N, C-alpha and C positions, 0 to 999 in steps of 0.2 A: 589551531586547536589540536591537542595531542591525539592523533587517530589511534594508536596503540592503546592509549589510556581508555579512550571510549569502548574499544572493543574488549579490553581486559575486564572493565567494570559490567558490560553487558554479559560477559561469558560467565563471571561469578554469580550474577543474578540469576541467570538461567541454571547454572548447576546447583544452586541453593534450592530452587523452587521448579524444578524441572516437571514435575507432575502436574502442577498448576498451569503452567504455559502450555503443556501439552493438551490439557483439556480444553484450554481458553482457544486454542487453534483449530479444534476439531471442526466445528462448522465452515470456518474458512476452508479447511483442506477438503471437505466433502463438496463444497461448491465448486473447487478448483477441478476436482475429478469429474463432475457431472459438466462442467463447461468444456472440459477437454473432449469428454466423450461426445458430447453433442456437436461440437466443432469437426471432430473427425468423421462423423456420419452425415454431415450436412452436404458434403460432396462426394461424389464417386466417379469413378472413370470407366469407360467401356469403348470397345472398339466396333465401329460400324462401317461395313464396306472398306476395312483397312485404315479407316481414320480414326484417330483417338478423340474421343468427345468427352467432355465433362457435363455431368448432370447434378443441378443444384436443388435442394430440398429447401424450399422457402420456408416452411414451419420450423425446421430444425436450426436454420439461420436466425430466425426469430428467438427460439429458446437459447442459442448460444448467447445472444446479446443480453437476454433478461438475466440467464445464469451469471454472465460476466458482471452485470451491474450488481447483482446480489453478492458476488465473491468481494467486489471492490467494497461493499458496504461494511461486510463482515471483516475484511482487512482492516478498515479504518476503526471498526468497534474494537478490534483486539488492540490497535495502536493507542486508542484513547485509554484503554485499561492499564496499558504499558505506562502511559504517562502518570495515572493515579498511583501505580506501583512504585514508580520512581519518586514520587513525591510524598510517598508514605501516607496516602489517603485511601488505600485499599489493603485488605488483608489477602492471602494467598491461598483463599478456599473458594469452592464453587465456580471453578474456572469456565466449565460449560455454559452455566447459566449467566456468568458475566459477560460471555461474548455476545450476548443479545441486548446489553446495557444501552445500545445506541438507540433502541426503540423506545426507551422510557422518555425521551425527549423528543417531540414533533419538531421543534426548532433545530435541534442539532441534527436529526435525521434528515430533514428536507434540506436544511443548509449544506450539509456534508454533500448530498447528491448534487446540489447547486454548484457548489465550489469544484467539484469534479468535472461536472459537464463544462463549466464555463472555462476551466483550466485547459480541458482537451480541446474546446473550440479555439482558444487564443493559440494553443501551442500548433495545432493543425493550420491555421492560418499563416504563422510565422514559418512553418516547416513548407508551406508552398513557395517561399522565397527560397530557401536552401534548407538542408537538413540541419546544418550548424546552428542558424538562429533559432529554430525550433528547439533544439536541444538545450540551448542556453536558457531559453524561457521555461523549459520544463523544470531546470534546476532553480530558476527564480520563483516559480510558483510552487515549490515543493512543500513550503511550510504553511500554505494557505489553510489547509483543512484543520490543522492544529491551532492556528490563530483563532479561526472562527469558532471552533469548539471551545477554547479558553474563554474567549469573549463571552459566549453564551453561558456557560458554566458560572462566570464571576459576575453575572447580572449586567453586564455591560455588552448586550448583543450589537453586532455590527453586520452590515451587509456583505454578500457574496463578493462583489467586486471590490470592496474595501479591504476584505481579508485577502484578496489575491494583491492587491496594492501594498499591503503591509508585508506580505511575504516577500515581495520583490525588494522592498527597502530592507528588510532584515537580511536578506541574502547578498546584499550590496558588498562586494568584495570577499564573498565565501562560495561563489559558484565553483570555481576551480577547485577548491578545498572539498566541497561536497561531491565534486566529480571523481575525485581521486579516491574519497570514501567509497563510493560505489563500486569502483574498480577493484578496491581491495578485497571484495567478496567473490571475484570471478572464479577463484580456485575452488572456493565452497560450492558454488553452483556446477562447477564441473563434476564435484563429488556426487551431487544431486542426480546429474544425468547418468553418471556411471552406475549409481546404485538404483536406477530406475525410479527416482523419486523418493525412495524411503529416506535418504538422509535429509530431506526436507523438515522432517518431524524436528530436527534439531536446527537446520540452517535458517528456516524461516522465522522462528523466533528470536534466534541469535541477531539476525540481521535487522529485524524490527526493533529489538531492544537497543540496539546500536543507533540507529535512525532517531529513535525518540529521545536517547540520551543527547544526541547531537542537538536536537531542538532545544533541549533545556540548557544546553551550554550556550548556544545563541542567545537565549533569553537571560542568561547570566545566572540561572537558577542552581547550576550544578558547582 
């Protein structure tokens, strides 16, 4: 798969409809900020009798987990909208309201959470062996949420585990390719760090557009 072509098409799409994508990602950005703030305040350090001690705030840890889950939901919701945009099934208006589209279908909403949680569990179990097997499985399961959502939208719903299995099959022979695609964005995320997160306004939708385009190419839709 031509990585440069994927990224060029994603950049063109983003440049043509930047305002739409910016508003589409606003709820996601807000939740990312809230998650980061909650996580930073969940623990603090103090020195007692010359000993450095760490104190944890249980309520803030719980809040961080909940904020994190909501962030993931908004991330997938934006990506589902990107799939519709690539397929010419959506206009480029009302980006902010479209970011909540995942809530319009209980099957897709709960299924997305289910696929995410089960993928995390499986990846964690594989990571207990070594980091590398866990990372490979992360690549294998990377398309599961898209597959689940597409099946539900097409009127042929599948189960969470079946979506994960189909993702593993779809990624057979493509895991290293996917890994290299991820690595190709390292420079962009360094820019995000240098700009204290401001560049994420561009880099996040750019990355997401590329990844959703990659899924379409795997399905021979592009």
